[in-house]
Structures are given as C-alpha cells and as structure tokens.
BAZA-119950 format. One record per atom (N, C-alpha, C): chain; atom name; x, y, z. Coordinates in steps of 0.05 Angstrom, whole numbers, plus 5000, padded with zeros to 4 digits. Example, Ala and Ser with C-alpha at 12.3 -4.5 7.8 and 13.67 -1.06 7.14 Angstrom:
BEGIN
 chain atom   c1   c2   c3
     A    N 5264 4886 5156
     A   CA 5246 4910 5156
     A    C 5264 4934 5156
     A    N 5257 4955 5142
     A   CA 5273 4979 5143
     A    C 5258 5001 5157
//
This chain:
BEGIN
 chain atom   c1   c2   c3
     A    N 7153 3308 4225
     A   CA 7188 3298 4239
     A    C 7199 3275 4219
     A    N 7232 3277 4216
     A   CA 7237 3255 4194
     A    C 7244 3224 4204
     A    N 7247 3216 4172
     A   CA 7241 3168 4170
     A    C 7275 3174 4181
     A    N 7296 3199 4174
     A   CA 7325 3196 4190
     A    C 7327 3203 4208
     A    N 7347 3178 4223
     A   CA 7360 3180 4254
     A    C 7373 3203 4253
     A    N 7377 3224 4276
     A   CA 7383 3242 4286
     A    C 7421 3226 4291
     A    N 7441 3238 4284
     A   CA 7464 3219 4288
     A    C 7471 3234 4321
     A    N 7458 3254 4330
     A   CA 7467 3258 4347
     A    C 7443 3248 4377
     A    N 7421 3234 4370
     A   CA 7403 3226 4389
     A    C 7416 3199 4402
     A    N 7415 3208 4427
     A   CA 7428 3171 4447
     A    C 7409 3154 4435
     A    N 7419 3130 4429
     A   CA 7406 3106 4430
     A    C 7413 3087 4451
     A    N 7384 3071 4454
     A   CA 7390 3049 4480
     A    C 7424 3025 4464
     A    N 7429 3033 4494
     A   CA 7460 3009 4503
     A    C 7439 2982 4499
     A    N 7426 2975 4494
     A   CA 7407 2943 4482
     A    C 7406 2951 4456
     A    N 7380 2956 4458
     A   CA 7375 2954 4428
     A    C 7383 2978 4404
     A    N 7395 2991 4416
     A   CA 7407 3011 4390
     A    C 7381 3027 4385
     A    N 7355 3037 4395
     A   CA 7338 3050 4383
     A    C 7345 3072 4403
     A    N 7336 3095 4373
     A   CA 7339 3129 4378
     A    C 7316 3135 4402
     A    N 7306 3130 4426
     A   CA 7285 3132 4439
     A    C 7297 3142 4459
     A    N 7269 3154 4475
     A   CA 7283 3168 4507
     A    C 7298 3151 4519
     A    N 7310 3155 4535
     A   CA 7325 3132 4556
     A    C 7321 3141 4578
     A    N 7320 3121 4592
     A   CA 7325 3117 4635
     A    C 7348 3105 4626
     A    N 7350 3112 4654
     A   CA 7380 3096 4667
     A    C 7370 3079 4684
     A    N 7397 3048 4684
     A   CA 7389 3029 4686
     A    C 7417 3027 4712
     A    N 7408 3025 4735
     A   CA 7441 3013 4746
     A    C 7435 2994 4750
     A    N 7464 2979 4739
     A   CA 7472 2950 4726
     A    C 7468 2947 4761
     A    N 7479 2950 4781
     A   CA 7475 2932 4814
     A    C 7453 2946 4812
     A    N 7425 2939 4829
     A   CA 7408 2956 4826
     A    C 7407 2962 4861
     A    N 7402 2989 4857
     A   CA 7406 3014 4873
     A    C 7393 2997 4904
     A    N 7369 2981 4902
     A   CA 7353 2973 4921
     A    C 7376 2949 4947
     A    N 7393 2942 4923
     A   CA 7426 2920 4935
     A    C 7448 2930 4952
     A    N 7446 2961 4934
     A   CA 7472 2990 4944
     A    C 7476 2983 4981
     A    N 7459 2974 4993
     A   CA 7460 2974 5030
     A    C 7475 2947 5031
     A    N 7463 2921 5017
     A   CA 7476 2897 5018
     A    C 7508 2897 5030
     A    N 7509 2878 5055
     A   CA 7541 2877 5059
     A    C 7558 2862 5038
     A    N 7546 2842 5021
     A   CA 7549 2832 5013
     A    C 7566 2845 4977
     A    N 7546 2864 4979
     A   CA 7559 2889 4960
     A    C 7564 2911 4963
     A    N 7567 2915 4997
     A   CA 7593 2934 5003
     A    C 7623 2932 5000
     A    N 7623 2897 5004
     A   CA 7649 2883 5004
     A    C 7660 2877 4984
     A    N 7642 2874 4963
     A   CA 7652 2888 4929
     A    C 7653 2903 4909
     A    N 7639 2914 4916
     A   CA 7638 2953 4906
     A    C 7651 2970 4921
     A    N 7660 3000 4907
     A   CA 7660 3017 4924
     A    C 7628 3033 4926
     A    N 7628 3056 4935
     A   CA 7609 3064 4928
     A    C 7607 3079 4902
     A    N 7632 3093 4897
     A   CA 7629 3106 4868
     A    C 7631 3085 4848
     A    N 7643 3061 4856
     A   CA 7620 3042 4825
     A    C 7607 3042 4832
     A    N 7590 3037 4856
     A   CA 7560 3029 4852
     A    C 7541 3054 4834
     A    N 7549 3075 4844
     A   CA 7538 3102 4830
     A    C 7536 3104 4793
     A    N 7562 3095 4789
     A   CA 7576 3100 4760
     A    C 7560 3081 4745
     A    N 7562 3062 4756
     A   CA 7547 3028 4737
     A    C 7522 3042 4725
     A    N 7524 3052 4717
     A   CA 7496 3053 4702
     A    C 7493 3050 4668
     A    N 7477 3046 4655
     A   CA 7466 3040 4629
     A    C 7448 3063 4624
     A    N 7449 3073 4597
     A   CA 7423 3076 4588
     A    C 7402 3058 4566
     A    N 7389 3052 4580
     A   CA 7359 3038 4552
     A    C 7331 3052 4544
     A    N 7320 3048 4536
     A   CA 7292 3046 4530
     A    C 7284 3044 4538
     A    N 7255 3051 4546
     A   CA 7236 3045 4569
     A    C 7230 3012 4567
     A    N 7224 2996 4537
     A   CA 7214 2971 4532
     A    C 7242 2953 4548
     A    N 7258 2960 4541
     A   CA 7284 2946 4543
     A    C 7280 2941 4574
     A    N 7288 2975 4587
     A   CA 7290 2963 4623
     A    C 7257 2950 4628
     A    N 7240 2973 4616
     A   CA 7221 2946 4634
     A    C 7223 2911 4628
     A    N 7235 2895 4600
     A   CA 7240 2873 4599
     A    C 7258 2866 4622
     A    N 7285 2878 4627
     A   CA 7306 2869 4642
     A    C 7289 2874 4664
     A    N 7274 2869 4676
     A   CA 7265 2879 4707
     A    C 7247 2857 4716
     A    N 7235 2848 4685
     A   CA 7210 2829 4676
     A    C 7220 2802 4677
     A    N 7245 2802 4670
     A   CA 7260 2775 4668
     A    C 7284 2767 4690
     A    N 7297 2789 4698
     A   CA 7313 2781 4722
     A    C 7304 2796 4754
     A    N 7318 2779 4767
     A   CA 7309 2793 4797
     A    C 7341 2809 4799
     A    N 7328 2825 4821
     A   CA 7348 2849 4839
     A    C 7366 2836 4838
     A    N 7372 2798 4849
     A   CA 7396 2787 4869
     A    C 7401 2778 4838
     A    N 7392 2772 4827
     A   CA 7414 2758 4805
     A    C 7423 2786 4774
     A    N 7408 2801 4785
     A   CA 7424 2831 4771
     A    C 7442 2840 4790
     A    N 7453 2844 4808
     A   CA 7465 2852 4822
     A    C 7488 2832 4816
     A    N 7488 2798 4818
     A   CA 7498 2783 4818
     A    C 7512 2769 4792
     A    N 7495 2765 4783
     A   CA 7504 2757 4749
     A    C 7506 2779 4730
     A    N 7489 2785 4730
     A   CA 7480 2814 4700
     A    C 7495 2833 4709
     A    N 7506 2841 4719
     A   CA 7514 2875 4722
     A    C 7543 2884 4708
     A    N 7543 2872 4688
     A   CA 7552 2891 4664
     A    C 7536 2888 4634
     A    N 7539 2907 4621
     A   CA 7519 2907 4589
     A    C 7529 2885 4577
     A    N 7549 2871 4576
     A   CA 7553 2845 4560
     A    C 7537 2825 4575
     A    N 7548 2821 4600
     A   CA 7528 2801 4619
     A    C 7495 2794 4608
     A    N 7482 2830 4609
     A   CA 7455 2835 4594
     A    C 7453 2816 4571
     A    N 7473 2828 4560
     A   CA 7472 2825 4520
     A    C 7471 2786 4529
     A    N 7483 2788 4533
     A   CA 7487 2750 4539
     A    C 7462 2737 4546
     A    N 7450 2747 4567
     A   CA 7427 2735 4563
     A    C 7400 2722 4548
     A    N 7392 2693 4545
     A   CA 7382 2698 4522
     A    C 7351 2707 4521
     A    N 7334 2705 4537
     A   CA 7315 2718 4542
     A    C 7323 2752 4531
     A    N 7332 2766 4549
     A   CA 7339 2798 4532
     A    C 7352 2794 4502
     A    N 7367 2776 4505
     A   CA 7382 2771 4466
     A    C 7354 2765 4452
     A    N 7340 2760 4455
     A   CA 7309 2754 4438
     A    C 7289 2777 4446
     A    N 7286 2783 4457
     A   CA 7276 2813 4463
     A    C 7279 2836 4443
     A    N 7317 2841 4452
     A   CA 7321 2853 4429
     A    C 7320 2853 4402
     A    N 7334 2823 4396
     A   CA 7327 2823 4374
     A    C 7300 2833 4368
     A    N 7274 2822 4376
     A   CA 7246 2829 4373
     A    C 7248 2856 4363
     A    N 7251 2878 4385
     A   CA 7252 2903 4383
     A    C 7265 2919 4371
     A    N 7284 2909 4368
     A   CA 7308 2933 4344
     A    C 7285 2941 4320
     A    N 7282 2940 4307
     A   CA 7265 2945 4287
     A    C 7236 2957 4280
     A    N 7231 2972 4309
     A   CA 7209 2972 4316
     A    C 7208 3002 4313
     A    N 7191 3020 4310
     A   CA 7195 3049 4301
     A    C 7195 3062 4329
     A    N 7204 3088 4329
     A   CA 7207 3097 4350
     A    C 7185 3109 4369
     A    N 7181 3091 4387
     A   CA 7144 3094 4412
     A    C 7133 3074 4410
     A    N 7145 3054 4404
     A   CA 7129 3031 4406
     A    C 7127 3022 4429
     A    N 7108 3010 4446
     A   CA 7104 3004 4465
     A    C 7098 2982 4469
     A    N 7114 2958 4477
     A   CA 7095 2935 4467
     A    C 7086 2925 4484
     A    N 7061 2908 4479
     A   CA 7049 2904 4515
     A    C 7060 2883 4534
     A    N 7050 2885 4557
     A   CA 7076 2872 4584
     A    C 7057 2855 4592
     A    N 7073 2828 4594
     A   CA 7056 2807 4612
     A    C 7051 2811 4636
     A    N 7071 2821 4651
     A   CA 7077 2834 4682
     A    C 7087 2823 4679
     A    N 7102 2832 4719
     A   CA 7129 2827 4725
     A    C 7130 2795 4729
     A    N 7160 2787 4739
     A   CA 7170 2764 4749
     A    C 7146 2761 4772
     A    N 7151 2729 4769
     A   CA 7139 2734 4802
     A    C 7152 2712 4817
//
C-alpha cells in the first residue's frame, strides 16, 4: 500500500480524508414523514440532499446533533461545517491516517 493519496479516491465531505464513505442525509430520513418537512421540501429534494462522509465524521454528527436539529438548522454542508463541535472534530481528525477509528463516548442523551 502506497503513502500517496489516490486522486480518484472519493474523500469525506467534512474532513477530506480518503476513506470508505457513508451516505449522510442532510434532512434525516426519520424526519421525512413529518408535516413540517413535507411542507418545506419536495420528496426529490429529500432524497437528493445527501453528502458522503467517513464513518468517524458521520458518527460524530449524530452524536452531537439531534434529528430535529439536523432537519431544522444543520441541513446543509455549510451549516454542518459551521457547527463549533463538528468543526473542532474535523480539525482534529483531518490529519489522522486512513482507517483511524476514534474512541466514542457514546450517543448524546
């Protein structure tokens, strides 16, 4: 395995690391049937509002923010990048090697 990054390897939308990516729905799927959501977004928008992030970033998003907060306030990549805890985590993990898995303190209560 080479130390140089493959330019064709997709990278995490948050930290920019070349990792195996997961799909993060900017408007959580659990909120898609909510009346407020249906009024504000088309089904097509709900299904296409997705970013690809690495597992550590994805887990951190859901640890820090509730489904309702994600739907109402953090439903864009720019909004997620502007959240102080997410920004701090991204700055920390950005330099970690591929495959690095941070220890998790558990979900937010």
